[in-house]
PQR file of N, CA, C, O and H, with PARSE charges and radii, in Angstrom:
ATOM      1  N   MET A   1      -1.417  18.743 -18.634 -0.4000 1.5000
ATOM      2  CA  MET A   1      -0.473  17.966 -19.400 -0.0000 2.0000
ATOM      3  C   MET A   1       0.912  18.584 -19.309  0.5500 1.7000
ATOM      4  O   MET A   1       1.063  19.752 -18.953 -0.5500 1.4000
ATOM      5  N   THR A   2       1.897  17.804 -19.628 -0.4000 1.5000
ATOM      6  CA  THR A   2       3.287  18.262 -19.536 -0.0000 2.0000
ATOM      7  C   THR A   2       3.862  18.586 -20.905  0.5500 1.7000
ATOM      8  O   THR A   2       4.992  18.202 -21.206 -0.5500 1.4000
ATOM      9  H   THR A   2       1.775  16.855 -19.917  0.4000 1.0000
ATOM     10  N   GLY A   3       3.108  19.283 -21.732 -0.4000 1.5000
ATOM     11  CA  GLY A   3       3.619  19.683 -23.031 -0.0000 2.0000
ATOM     12  C   GLY A   3       3.355  18.686 -24.143  0.5500 1.7000
ATOM     13  O   GLY A   3       3.695  18.948 -25.296 -0.5500 1.4000
ATOM     14  H   GLY A   3       2.190  19.595 -21.488  0.4000 1.0000
ATOM     15  N   ARG A   4       2.761  17.556 -23.822 -0.4000 1.5000
ATOM     16  CA  ARG A   4       2.463  16.570 -24.872 -0.0000 2.0000
ATOM     17  C   ARG A   4       1.183  16.949 -25.582  0.5500 1.7000
ATOM     18  O   ARG A   4       0.241  17.468 -24.981 -0.5500 1.4000
ATOM     19  H   ARG A   4       2.485  17.343 -22.885  0.4000 1.0000
ATOM     20  N   LYS A   5       1.171  16.678 -26.869 -0.4000 1.5000
ATOM     21  CA  LYS A   5      -0.021  16.932 -27.665 -0.0000 2.0000
ATOM     22  C   LYS A   5      -0.890  15.684 -27.663  0.5500 1.7000
ATOM     23  O   LYS A   5      -0.403  14.570 -27.855 -0.5500 1.4000
ATOM     24  H   LYS A   5       1.935  16.257 -27.357  0.4000 1.0000
ATOM     25  N   ASP A   6      -2.167  15.886 -27.446 -0.4000 1.5000
ATOM     26  CA  ASP A   6      -3.111  14.781 -27.476 -0.0000 2.0000
ATOM     27  C   ASP A   6      -3.369  14.402 -28.937  0.5500 1.7000
ATOM     28  O   ASP A   6      -3.758  15.264 -29.725 -0.5500 1.4000
ATOM     29  H   ASP A   6      -2.563  16.791 -27.291  0.4000 1.0000
ATOM     30  N   PRO A   7      -3.165  13.141 -29.320 -0.5600 1.5000
ATOM     31  CA  PRO A   7      -3.394  12.749 -30.720  0.2800 2.0000
ATOM     32  C   PRO A   7      -4.829  13.001 -31.183  0.5500 1.7000
ATOM     33  O   PRO A   7      -5.056  13.337 -32.345 -0.5500 1.4000
ATOM     34  N   ALA A   8      -5.785  12.842 -30.290 -0.4000 1.5000
ATOM     35  CA  ALA A   8      -7.175  13.087 -30.670 -0.0000 2.0000
ATOM     36  C   ALA A   8      -7.380  14.568 -30.975  0.5500 1.7000
ATOM     37  O   ALA A   8      -8.150  14.918 -31.869 -0.5500 1.4000
ATOM     38  H   ALA A   8      -5.601  12.569 -29.346  0.4000 1.0000
ATOM     39  N   ASP A   9      -6.697  15.435 -30.236 -0.4000 1.5000
ATOM     40  CA  ASP A   9      -6.809  16.869 -30.470 -0.0000 2.0000
ATOM     41  C   ASP A   9      -6.223  17.240 -31.832  0.5500 1.7000
ATOM     42  O   ASP A   9      -6.771  18.094 -32.529 -0.5500 1.4000
ATOM     43  H   ASP A   9      -6.071  15.151 -29.509  0.4000 1.0000
ATOM     44  N   GLN A  10      -5.123  16.611 -32.213 -0.4000 1.5000
ATOM     45  CA  GLN A  10      -4.510  16.876 -33.513 -0.0000 2.0000
ATOM     46  C   GLN A  10      -5.426  16.414 -34.652  0.5500 1.7000
ATOM     47  O   GLN A  10      -5.521  17.075 -35.686 -0.5500 1.4000
ATOM     48  H   GLN A  10      -4.678  15.917 -31.647  0.4000 1.0000
ATOM     49  N   GLY A  11      -6.096  15.280 -34.454 -0.4000 1.5000
ATOM     50  CA  GLY A  11      -7.028  14.801 -35.468 -0.0000 2.0000
ATOM     51  C   GLY A  11      -8.215  15.730 -35.621  0.5500 1.7000
ATOM     52  O   GLY A  11      -8.701  15.954 -36.729 -0.5500 1.4000
ATOM     53  H   GLY A  11      -6.019  14.744 -33.614  0.4000 1.0000
ATOM     54  N   LEU A  12      -8.680  16.270 -34.507 -0.4000 1.5000
ATOM     55  CA  LEU A  12      -9.797  17.208 -34.549 -0.0000 2.0000
ATOM     56  C   LEU A  12      -9.384  18.506 -35.238  0.5500 1.7000
ATOM     57  O   LEU A  12     -10.180  19.108 -35.959 -0.5500 1.4000
ATOM     58  H   LEU A  12      -8.286  16.088 -33.606  0.4000 1.0000
ATOM     59  N   LEU A  13      -8.162  18.930 -35.023 -0.4000 1.5000
ATOM     60  CA  LEU A  13      -7.653  20.121 -35.704 -0.0000 2.0000
ATOM     61  C   LEU A  13      -7.656  19.915 -37.212  0.5500 1.7000
ATOM     62  O   LEU A  13      -8.021  20.816 -37.967 -0.5500 1.4000
ATOM     63  H   LEU A  13      -7.516  18.441 -34.438  0.4000 1.0000
ATOM     64  N   ALA A  14      -7.252  18.732 -37.645 -0.4000 1.5000
ATOM     65  CA  ALA A  14      -7.250  18.436 -39.081 -0.0000 2.0000
ATOM     66  C   ALA A  14      -8.663  18.481 -39.655  0.5500 1.7000
ATOM     67  O   ALA A  14      -8.859  18.926 -40.786 -0.5500 1.4000
ATOM     68  H   ALA A  14      -6.956  18.000 -37.032  0.4000 1.0000
ATOM     69  N   VAL A  15      -9.628  18.032 -38.896 -0.4000 1.5000
ATOM     70  CA  VAL A  15     -11.026  18.065 -39.353 -0.0000 2.0000
ATOM     71  C   VAL A  15     -11.488  19.517 -39.502  0.5500 1.7000
ATOM     72  O   VAL A  15     -12.109  19.868 -40.506 -0.5500 1.4000
ATOM     73  H   VAL A  15      -9.469  17.670 -37.977  0.4000 1.0000
ATOM     74  N   TRP A  16     -11.191  20.358 -38.516 -0.4000 1.5000
ATOM     75  CA  TRP A  16     -11.605  21.758 -38.589 -0.0000 2.0000
ATOM     76  C   TRP A  16     -10.926  22.494 -39.738  0.5500 1.7000
ATOM     77  O   TRP A  16     -11.554  23.314 -40.408 -0.5500 1.4000
ATOM     78  H   TRP A  16     -10.686  20.074 -37.701  0.4000 1.0000
ATOM     79  N   ILE A  17      -9.660  22.210 -39.967 -0.4000 1.5000
ATOM     80  CA  ILE A  17      -8.967  22.846 -41.098 -0.0000 2.0000
ATOM     81  C   ILE A  17      -9.563  22.367 -42.419  0.5500 1.7000
ATOM     82  O   ILE A  17      -9.698  23.151 -43.358 -0.5500 1.4000
ATOM     83  H   ILE A  17      -9.150  21.544 -39.422  0.4000 1.0000
ATOM     84  N   SER A  18      -9.917  21.091 -42.496 -0.4000 1.5000
ATOM     85  CA  SER A  18     -10.561  20.572 -43.708 -0.0000 2.0000
ATOM     86  C   SER A  18     -11.900  21.252 -43.955  0.5500 1.7000
ATOM     87  O   SER A  18     -12.241  21.563 -45.096 -0.5500 1.4000
ATOM     88  H   SER A  18      -9.808  20.454 -41.733  0.4000 1.0000
ATOM     89  N   ILE A  19     -12.654  21.483 -42.896 -0.4000 1.5000
ATOM     90  CA  ILE A  19     -13.934  22.189 -43.031 -0.0000 2.0000
ATOM     91  C   ILE A  19     -13.692  23.612 -43.523  0.5500 1.7000
ATOM     92  O   ILE A  19     -14.432  24.104 -44.375 -0.5500 1.4000
ATOM     93  H   ILE A  19     -12.378  21.231 -41.969  0.4000 1.0000
ATOM     94  N   ALA A  20     -12.669  24.275 -42.999 -0.4000 1.5000
ATOM     95  CA  ALA A  20     -12.348  25.633 -43.444 -0.0000 2.0000
ATOM     96  C   ALA A  20     -11.967  25.650 -44.922  0.5500 1.7000
ATOM     97  O   ALA A  20     -12.348  26.564 -45.654 -0.5500 1.4000
ATOM     98  H   ALA A  20     -12.068  23.875 -42.307  0.4000 1.0000
ATOM     99  N   VAL A  21     -11.213  24.637 -45.362 -0.4000 1.5000
ATOM    100  CA  VAL A  21     -10.822  24.550 -46.776 -0.0000 2.0000
ATOM    101  C   VAL A  21     -12.046  24.356 -47.663  0.5500 1.7000
ATOM    102  O   VAL A  21     -12.163  24.993 -48.710 -0.5500 1.4000
ATOM    103  H   VAL A  21     -10.904  23.894 -44.767  0.4000 1.0000
ATOM    104  N   VAL A  22     -12.958  23.477 -47.248 -0.4000 1.5000
ATOM    105  CA  VAL A  22     -14.158  23.216 -48.058 -0.0000 2.0000
ATOM    106  C   VAL A  22     -15.002  24.485 -48.189  0.5500 1.7000
ATOM    107  O   VAL A  22     -15.444  24.824 -49.287 -0.5500 1.4000
ATOM    108  H   VAL A  22     -12.863  22.960 -46.398  0.4000 1.0000
ATOM    109  N   PHE A  23     -15.230  25.191 -47.071 -0.4000 1.5000
ATOM    110  CA  PHE A  23     -16.012  26.420 -47.144 -0.0000 2.0000
ATOM    111  C   PHE A  23     -15.298  27.496 -47.952  0.5500 1.7000
ATOM    112  O   PHE A  23     -15.948  28.280 -48.643 -0.5500 1.4000
ATOM    113  H   PHE A  23     -14.872  24.916 -46.179  0.4000 1.0000
ATOM    114  N   SER A  24     -13.989  27.543 -47.878 -0.4000 1.5000
ATOM    115  CA  SER A  24     -13.227  28.510 -48.662 -0.0000 2.0000
ATOM    116  C   SER A  24     -13.331  28.209 -50.155  0.5500 1.7000
ATOM    117  O   SER A  24     -13.472  29.120 -50.971 -0.5500 1.4000
ATOM    118  H   SER A  24     -13.461  26.906 -47.317  0.4000 1.0000
ATOM    119  N   LEU A  25     -13.261  26.928 -50.506 -0.4000 1.5000
ATOM    120  CA  LEU A  25     -13.417  26.551 -51.915 -0.0000 2.0000
ATOM    121  C   LEU A  25     -14.819  26.865 -52.423  0.5500 1.7000
ATOM    122  O   LEU A  25     -14.990  27.303 -53.560 -0.5500 1.4000
ATOM    123  H   LEU A  25     -13.146  26.188 -49.843  0.4000 1.0000
ATOM    124  N   LEU A  26     -15.809  26.642 -51.585 -0.4000 1.5000
ATOM    125  CA  LEU A  26     -17.183  26.964 -51.969 -0.0000 2.0000
ATOM    126  C   LEU A  26     -17.332  28.466 -52.195  0.5500 1.7000
ATOM    127  O   LEU A  26     -17.924  28.887 -53.189 -0.5500 1.4000
ATOM    128  H   LEU A  26     -15.669  26.286 -50.660  0.4000 1.0000
ATOM    129  N   ALA A  27     -16.808  29.265 -51.293 -0.4000 1.5000
ATOM    130  CA  ALA A  27     -16.889  30.724 -51.439 -0.0000 2.0000
ATOM    131  C   ALA A  27     -16.128  31.188 -52.677  0.5500 1.7000
ATOM    132  O   ALA A  27     -16.579  32.089 -53.385 -0.5500 1.4000
ATOM    133  H   ALA A  27     -16.327  28.924 -50.486  0.4000 1.0000
ATOM    134  N   ALA A  28     -14.970  30.574 -52.940 -0.4000 1.5000
ATOM    135  CA  ALA A  28     -14.187  30.948 -54.115 -0.0000 2.0000
ATOM    136  C   ALA A  28     -14.937  30.628 -55.403  0.5500 1.7000
ATOM    137  O   ALA A  28     -14.940  31.424 -56.342 -0.5500 1.4000
ATOM    138  H   ALA A  28     -14.603  29.842 -52.365  0.4000 1.0000
ATOM    139  N   GLY A  29     -15.566  29.470 -55.440 -0.4000 1.5000
ATOM    140  CA  GLY A  29     -16.336  29.097 -56.628 -0.0000 2.0000
ATOM    141  C   GLY A  29     -17.500  30.033 -56.871  0.5500 1.7000
ATOM    142  O   GLY A  29     -17.733  30.460 -58.002 -0.5500 1.4000
ATOM    143  H   GLY A  29     -15.563  28.823 -54.677  0.4000 1.0000
ATOM    144  N   VAL A  30     -18.232  30.355 -55.819 -0.4000 1.5000
ATOM    145  CA  VAL A  30     -19.368  31.267 -55.951 -0.0000 2.0000
ATOM    146  C   VAL A  30     -18.898  32.658 -56.377  0.5500 1.7000
ATOM    147  O   VAL A  30     -19.499  33.276 -57.255 -0.5500 1.4000
ATOM    148  H   VAL A  30     -18.042  30.008 -54.901  0.4000 1.0000
ATOM    149  N   ALA A  31     -17.829  33.146 -55.760 -0.4000 1.5000
ATOM    150  CA  ALA A  31     -17.315  34.478 -56.112 -0.0000 2.0000
ATOM    151  C   ALA A  31     -16.844  34.511 -57.563  0.5500 1.7000
ATOM    152  O   ALA A  31     -17.110  35.473 -58.284 -0.5500 1.4000
ATOM    153  H   ALA A  31     -17.340  32.643 -55.047  0.4000 1.0000
ATOM    154  N   GLY A  32     -16.147  33.463 -57.986 -0.4000 1.5000
ATOM    155  CA  GLY A  32     -15.676  33.414 -59.365 -0.0000 2.0000
ATOM    156  C   GLY A  32     -16.812  33.365 -60.365  0.5500 1.7000
ATOM    157  O   GLY A  32     -16.783  34.052 -61.386 -0.5500 1.4000
ATOM    158  H   GLY A  32     -15.930  32.682 -57.399  0.4000 1.0000
ATOM    159  N   LEU A  33     -17.813  32.547 -60.069 -0.4000 1.5000
ATOM    160  CA  LEU A  33     -18.968  32.448 -60.976 -0.0000 2.0000
ATOM    161  C   LEU A  33     -19.754  33.756 -61.029  0.5500 1.7000
ATOM    162  O   LEU A  33     -20.179  34.185 -62.102 -0.5500 1.4000
ATOM    163  H   LEU A  33     -17.836  31.988 -59.240  0.4000 1.0000
ATOM    164  N   LEU A  34     -19.944  34.382 -59.886 -0.4000 1.5000
ATOM    165  CA  LEU A  34     -20.661  35.657 -59.880 -0.0000 2.0000
ATOM    166  C   LEU A  34     -19.875  36.743 -60.612  0.5500 1.7000
ATOM    167  O   LEU A  34     -20.460  37.577 -61.302 -0.5500 1.4000
ATOM    168  H   LEU A  34     -19.598  34.034 -59.014  0.4000 1.0000
ATOM    169  N   ALA A  35     -18.562  36.732 -60.462 -0.4000 1.5000
ATOM    170  CA  ALA A  35     -17.742  37.707 -61.179 -0.0000 2.0000
ATOM    171  C   ALA A  35     -17.815  37.481 -62.681  0.5500 1.7000
ATOM    172  O   ALA A  35     -17.916  38.431 -63.457 -0.5500 1.4000
ATOM    173  H   ALA A  35     -18.087  36.054 -59.902  0.4000 1.0000
ATOM    174  N   TRP A  36     -17.764  36.216 -63.084 -0.4000 1.5000
ATOM    175  CA  TRP A  36     -17.844  35.900 -64.510 -0.0000 2.0000
ATOM    176  C   TRP A  36     -19.226  36.253 -65.062  0.5500 1.7000
ATOM    177  O   TRP A  36     -19.345  36.809 -66.154 -0.5500 1.4000
ATOM    178  H   TRP A  36     -17.682  35.444 -62.453  0.4000 1.0000
ATOM    179  N   ALA A  37     -20.274  35.920 -64.290 -0.4000 1.5000
ATOM    180  CA  ALA A  37     -21.637  36.251 -64.725 -0.0000 2.0000
ATOM    181  C   ALA A  37     -21.852  37.760 -64.757  0.5500 1.7000
ATOM    182  O   ALA A  37     -22.691  38.256 -65.510 -0.5500 1.4000
ATOM    183  H   ALA A  37     -20.178  35.468 -63.403  0.4000 1.0000
ATOM    184  N   GLY A  38     -21.098  38.484 -63.946 -0.4000 1.5000
ATOM    185  CA  GLY A  38     -21.221  39.935 -63.918 -0.0000 2.0000
ATOM    186  C   GLY A  38     -20.469  40.636 -65.035  0.5500 1.7000
ATOM    187  O   GLY A  38     -20.517  41.861 -65.145 -0.5500 1.4000
ATOM    188  H   GLY A  38     -20.417  38.081 -63.335  0.4000 1.0000
ATOM    189  N   GLY A  39     -19.773  39.865 -65.867 -0.4000 1.5000
ATOM    190  CA  GLY A  39     -19.132  40.463 -67.027 -0.0000 2.0000
ATOM    191  C   GLY A  39     -17.616  40.469 -67.018  0.5500 1.7000
ATOM    192  O   GLY A  39     -17.002  40.929 -67.981 -0.5500 1.4000
ATOM    193  H   GLY A  39     -19.734  38.870 -65.777  0.4000 1.0000
ATOM    194  N   LEU A  40     -16.999  39.974 -65.964 -0.4000 1.5000
ATOM    195  CA  LEU A  40     -15.538  39.916 -65.968 -0.0000 2.0000
ATOM    196  C   LEU A  40     -15.058  38.810 -66.897  0.5500 1.7000
ATOM    197  O   LEU A  40     -15.740  37.804 -67.094 -0.5500 1.4000
ATOM    198  H   LEU A  40     -17.499  39.600 -65.182  0.4000 1.0000
ATOM    199  N   LYS A  41     -13.880  39.012 -67.460 -0.4000 1.5000
ATOM    200  CA  LYS A  41     -13.279  37.971 -68.286 -0.0000 2.0000
ATOM    201  C   LYS A  41     -12.819  36.835 -67.370  0.5500 1.7000
ATOM    202  O   LYS A  41     -12.558  37.062 -66.188 -0.5500 1.4000
ATOM    203  H   LYS A  41     -13.326  39.828 -67.300  0.4000 1.0000
ATOM    204  N   PRO A  42     -12.718  35.606 -67.911 -0.5600 1.5000
ATOM    205  CA  PRO A  42     -12.358  34.454 -67.062  0.2800 2.0000
ATOM    206  C   PRO A  42     -11.100  34.621 -66.210  0.5500 1.7000
ATOM    207  O   PRO A  42     -11.125  34.226 -65.045 -0.5500 1.4000
ATOM    208  N   PRO A  43     -10.002  35.183 -66.723 -0.5600 1.5000
ATOM    209  CA  PRO A  43      -8.840  35.336 -65.833  0.2800 2.0000
ATOM    210  C   PRO A  43      -9.116  36.243 -64.625  0.5500 1.7000
ATOM    211  O   PRO A  43      -8.639  35.980 -63.521 -0.5500 1.4000
ATOM    212  N   ALA A  44      -9.880  37.297 -64.846 -0.4000 1.5000
ATOM    213  CA  ALA A  44     -10.227  38.193 -63.740 -0.0000 2.0000
ATOM    214  C   ALA A  44     -11.175  37.509 -62.760  0.5500 1.7000
ATOM    215  O   ALA A  44     -11.086  37.716 -61.550 -0.5500 1.4000
ATOM    216  H   ALA A  44     -10.268  37.510 -65.743  0.4000 1.0000
ATOM    217  N   ALA A  45     -12.085  36.691 -63.292 -0.4000 1.5000
ATOM    218  CA  ALA A  45     -13.001  35.958 -62.420 -0.0000 2.0000
ATOM    219  C   ALA A  45     -12.248  34.941 -61.568  0.5500 1.7000
ATOM    220  O   ALA A  45     -12.585  34.740 -60.402 -0.5500 1.4000
ATOM    221  H   ALA A  45     -12.157  36.522 -64.275  0.4000 1.0000
ATOM    222  N   VAL A  46     -11.231  34.298 -62.143 -0.4000 1.5000
ATOM    223  CA  VAL A  46     -10.416  33.349 -61.386 -0.0000 2.0000
ATOM    224  C   VAL A  46      -9.661  34.078 -60.277  0.5500 1.7000
ATOM    225  O   VAL A  46      -9.564  33.577 -59.157 -0.5500 1.4000
ATOM    226  H   VAL A  46     -10.957  34.461 -63.090  0.4000 1.0000
ATOM    227  N   LEU A  47      -9.129  35.253 -60.586 -0.4000 1.5000
ATOM    228  CA  LEU A  47      -8.442  36.042 -59.561 -0.0000 2.0000
ATOM    229  C   LEU A  47      -9.403  36.474 -58.455  0.5500 1.7000
ATOM    230  O   LEU A  47      -9.023  36.517 -57.285 -0.5500 1.4000
ATOM    231  H   LEU A  47      -9.208  35.660 -61.496  0.4000 1.0000
ATOM    232  N   THR A  48     -10.632  36.789 -58.816 -0.4000 1.5000
ATOM    233  CA  THR A  48     -11.641  37.140 -57.819 -0.0000 2.0000
ATOM    234  C   THR A  48     -11.924  35.950 -56.910  0.5500 1.7000
ATOM    235  O   THR A  48     -12.019  36.098 -55.691 -0.5500 1.4000
ATOM    236  H   THR A  48     -10.941  36.754 -59.766  0.4000 1.0000
ATOM    237  N   GLY A  49     -12.059  34.764 -57.511 -0.4000 1.5000
ATOM    238  CA  GLY A  49     -12.265  33.556 -56.714 -0.0000 2.0000
ATOM    239  C   GLY A  49     -11.082  33.260 -55.815  0.5500 1.7000
ATOM    240  O   GLY A  49     -11.253  32.836 -54.672 -0.5500 1.4000
ATOM    241  H   GLY A  49     -11.981  34.644 -58.501  0.4000 1.0000
ATOM    242  N   GLY A  50      -9.882  33.481 -56.329 -0.4000 1.5000
ATOM    243  CA  GLY A  50      -8.682  33.273 -55.513 -0.0000 2.0000
ATOM    244  C   GLY A  50      -8.627  34.222 -54.332  0.5500 1.7000
ATOM    245  O   GLY A  50      -8.224  33.833 -53.235 -0.5500 1.4000
ATOM    246  H   GLY A  50      -9.743  33.824 -57.258  0.4000 1.0000
ATOM    247  N   GLY A  51      -9.023  35.445 -54.548 -0.4000 1.5000
ATOM    248  CA  GLY A  51      -9.077  36.410 -53.446 -0.0000 2.0000
ATOM    249  C   GLY A  51     -10.102  36.016 -52.398  0.5500 1.7000
ATOM    250  O   GLY A  51      -9.871  36.172 -51.198 -0.5500 1.4000
ATOM    251  H   GLY A  51      -9.350  35.761 -55.439  0.4000 1.0000
ATOM    252  N   ALA A  52     -11.240  35.502 -52.862 -0.4000 1.5000
ATOM    253  CA  ALA A  52     -12.260  35.036 -51.921 -0.0000 2.0000
ATOM    254  C   ALA A  52     -11.756  33.841 -51.125  0.5500 1.7000
ATOM    255  O   ALA A  52     -12.012  33.740 -49.925 -0.5500 1.4000
ATOM    256  H   ALA A  52     -11.428  35.375 -53.836  0.4000 1.0000
ATOM    257  N   PHE A  53     -11.036  32.928 -51.792 -0.4000 1.5000
ATOM    258  CA  PHE A  53     -10.473  31.774 -51.084 -0.0000 2.0000
ATOM    259  C   PHE A  53      -9.498  32.241 -50.019  0.5500 1.7000
ATOM    260  O   PHE A  53      -9.546  31.777 -48.880 -0.5500 1.4000
ATOM    261  H   PHE A  53     -10.828  33.010 -52.767  0.4000 1.0000
ATOM    262  N   LEU A  54      -8.618  33.152 -50.383 -0.4000 1.5000
ATOM    263  CA  LEU A  54      -7.629  33.654 -49.435 -0.0000 2.0000
ATOM    264  C   LEU A  54      -8.299  34.315 -48.234  0.5500 1.7000
ATOM    265  O   LEU A  54      -7.905  34.082 -47.091 -0.5500 1.4000
ATOM    266  H   LEU A  54      -8.579  33.529 -51.308  0.4000 1.0000
ATOM    267  N   GLY A  55      -9.297  35.126 -48.493 -0.4000 1.5000
ATOM    268  CA  GLY A  55      -9.997  35.803 -47.406 -0.0000 2.0000
ATOM    269  C   GLY A  55     -10.723  34.842 -46.487  0.5500 1.7000
ATOM    270  O   GLY A  55     -10.629  34.957 -45.265 -0.5500 1.4000
ATOM    271  H   GLY A  55      -9.617  35.315 -49.422  0.4000 1.0000
ATOM    272  N   PHE A  56     -11.453  33.889 -47.070 -0.4000 1.5000
ATOM    273  CA  PHE A  56     -12.192  32.935 -46.252 -0.0000 2.0000
ATOM    274  C   PHE A  56     -11.259  32.006 -45.490  0.5500 1.7000
ATOM    275  O   PHE A  56     -11.539  31.657 -44.343 -0.5500 1.4000
ATOM    276  H   PHE A  56     -11.529  33.796 -48.063  0.4000 1.0000
ATOM    277  N   MET A  57     -10.164  31.602 -46.103 -0.4000 1.5000
ATOM    278  CA  MET A  57      -9.227  30.703 -45.429 -0.0000 2.0000
ATOM    279  C   MET A  57      -8.543  31.432 -44.268  0.5500 1.7000
ATOM    280  O   MET A  57      -8.347  30.852 -43.200 -0.5500 1.4000
ATOM    281  H   MET A  57      -9.936  31.885 -47.034  0.4000 1.0000
ATOM    282  N   THR A  58      -8.185  32.681 -44.475 -0.4000 1.5000
ATOM    283  CA  THR A  58      -7.591  33.467 -43.394 -0.0000 2.0000
ATOM    284  C   THR A  58      -8.573  33.617 -42.237  0.5500 1.7000
ATOM    285  O   THR A  58      -8.201  33.465 -41.073 -0.5500 1.4000
ATOM    286  H   THR A  58      -8.344  33.152 -45.343  0.4000 1.0000
ATOM    287  N   LEU A  59      -9.816  33.914 -42.561 -0.4000 1.5000
ATOM    288  CA  LEU A  59     -10.841  34.043 -41.534 -0.0000 2.0000
ATOM    289  C   LEU A  59     -11.052  32.721 -40.795  0.5500 1.7000
ATOM    290  O   LEU A  59     -11.140  32.698 -39.567 -0.5500 1.4000
ATOM    291  H   LEU A  59     -10.118  34.038 -43.506  0.4000 1.0000
ATOM    292  N   GLY A  60     -11.132  31.629 -41.545 -0.4000 1.5000
ATOM    293  CA  GLY A  60     -11.330  30.319 -40.924 -0.0000 2.0000
ATOM    294  C   GLY A  60     -10.190  29.929 -40.000  0.5500 1.7000
ATOM    295  O   GLY A  60     -10.429  29.435 -38.898 -0.5500 1.4000
ATOM    296  H   GLY A  60     -11.060  31.649 -42.542  0.4000 1.0000
ATOM    297  N   LEU A  61      -8.956  30.145 -40.434 -0.4000 1.5000
ATOM    298  CA  LEU A  61      -7.809  29.811 -39.592 -0.0000 2.0000
ATOM    299  C   LEU A  61      -7.736  30.712 -38.366  0.5500 1.7000
ATOM    300  O   LEU A  61      -7.331  30.269 -37.291 -0.5500 1.4000
ATOM    301  H   LEU A  61      -8.763  30.547 -41.329  0.4000 1.0000
ATOM    302  N   ALA A  62      -8.122  31.966 -38.520 -0.4000 1.5000
ATOM    303  CA  ALA A  62      -8.135  32.870 -37.368 -0.0000 2.0000
ATOM    304  C   ALA A  62      -9.167  32.421 -36.340  0.5500 1.7000
ATOM    305  O   ALA A  62      -8.897  32.434 -35.139 -0.5500 1.4000
ATOM    306  H   ALA A  62      -8.451  32.326 -39.393  0.4000 1.0000
ATOM    307  N   ILE A  63     -10.339  32.026 -36.805 -0.4000 1.5000
ATOM    308  CA  ILE A  63     -11.384  31.556 -35.886 -0.0000 2.0000
ATOM    309  C   ILE A  63     -10.939  30.278 -35.184  0.5500 1.7000
ATOM    310  O   ILE A  63     -11.141  30.132 -33.978 -0.5500 1.4000
ATOM    311  H   ILE A  63     -10.558  32.015 -37.780  0.4000 1.0000
ATOM    312  N   ILE A  64     -10.342  29.361 -35.919 -0.4000 1.5000
ATOM    313  CA  ILE A  64      -9.840  28.122 -35.310 -0.0000 2.0000
ATOM    314  C   ILE A  64      -8.782  28.443 -34.258  0.5500 1.7000
ATOM    315  O   ILE A  64      -8.790  27.865 -33.171 -0.5500 1.4000
ATOM    316  H   ILE A  64     -10.178  29.479 -36.898  0.4000 1.0000
ATOM    317  N   GLY A  65      -7.884  29.349 -34.574 -0.4000 1.5000
ATOM    318  CA  GLY A  65      -6.841  29.737 -33.629 -0.0000 2.0000
ATOM    319  C   GLY A  65      -7.402  30.375 -32.373  0.5500 1.7000
ATOM    320  O   GLY A  65      -6.915  30.115 -31.273 -0.5500 1.4000
ATOM    321  H   GLY A  65      -7.877  29.819 -35.457  0.4000 1.0000
ATOM    322  N   ILE A  66      -8.427  31.214 -32.527 -0.4000 1.5000
ATOM    323  CA  ILE A  66      -9.040  31.853 -31.371 -0.0000 2.0000
ATOM    324  C   ILE A  66      -9.696  30.812 -30.468  0.5500 1.7000
ATOM    325  O   ILE A  66      -9.526  30.852 -29.249 -0.5500 1.4000
ATOM    326  H   ILE A  66      -8.823  31.426 -33.421  0.4000 1.0000
ATOM    327  N   PHE A  67     -10.436  29.891 -31.051 -0.4000 1.5000
ATOM    328  CA  PHE A  67     -11.099  28.882 -30.240 -0.0000 2.0000
ATOM    329  C   PHE A  67     -10.103  27.958 -29.568  0.5500 1.7000
ATOM    330  O   PHE A  67     -10.330  27.521 -28.440 -0.5500 1.4000
ATOM    331  H   PHE A  67     -10.574  29.858 -32.041  0.4000 1.0000
ATOM    332  N   ARG A  68      -8.996  27.650 -30.245 -0.4000 1.5000
ATOM    333  CA  ARG A  68      -7.987  26.780 -29.642 -0.0000 2.0000
ATOM    334  C   ARG A  68      -7.249  27.479 -28.507  0.5500 1.7000
ATOM    335  O   ARG A  68      -6.889  26.840 -27.519 -0.5500 1.4000
ATOM    336  H   ARG A  68      -8.811  28.005 -31.161  0.4000 1.0000
ATOM    337  N   SER A  69      -7.020  28.778 -28.636 -0.4000 1.5000
ATOM    338  CA  SER A  69      -6.304  29.494 -27.572 -0.0000 2.0000
ATOM    339  C   SER A  69      -7.208  29.721 -26.358  0.5500 1.7000
ATOM    340  O   SER A  69      -6.708  29.790 -25.235 -0.5500 1.4000
ATOM    341  H   SER A  69      -7.312  29.297 -29.439  0.4000 1.0000
ATOM    342  N   ASN A  70      -8.505  29.837 -26.548 -0.4000 1.5000
ATOM    343  CA  ASN A  70      -9.430  30.024 -25.441 -0.0000 2.0000
ATOM    344  C   ASN A  70      -9.672  28.730 -24.675  0.5500 1.7000
ATOM    345  O   ASN A  70     -10.159  28.755 -23.545 -0.5500 1.4000
ATOM    346  H   ASN A  70      -8.912  29.781 -27.460  0.4000 1.0000
ATOM    347  N   ARG A  71      -9.335  27.608 -25.285 -0.4000 1.5000
ATOM    348  CA  ARG A  71      -9.588  26.314 -24.667 -0.0000 2.0000
ATOM    349  C   ARG A  71      -8.625  26.024 -23.535  0.5500 1.7000
ATOM    350  O   ARG A  71      -8.965  25.274 -22.620 -0.5500 1.4000
ATOM    351  H   ARG A  71      -8.940  27.588 -26.203  0.4000 1.0000
ATOM    352  N   HIS A  72      -7.439  26.594 -23.571 -0.4000 1.5000
ATOM    353  CA  HIS A  72      -6.410  26.239 -22.584 -0.0000 2.0000
ATOM    354  C   HIS A  72      -6.395  27.176 -21.420  0.5500 1.7000
ATOM    355  O   HIS A  72      -5.587  27.012 -20.505 -0.5500 1.4000
ATOM    356  H   HIS A  72      -7.163  27.204 -24.315  0.4000 1.0000
TER
END
């Protein structure tokens, strides 16, 4: 290609990012609930869930980036 982005490729990227967001939210919810069940106060449990979301989202975006760069 001559530098043009394939619209189908952009749509697929959006799907993969959406999947990463869903898994990150799931991990954040589980981490927050486990932290709260383990005795942390709710604000600390929310911060724990937020940290889990950040970590999982960073990992997901890194994996997506690696697979996209290996494709070309």
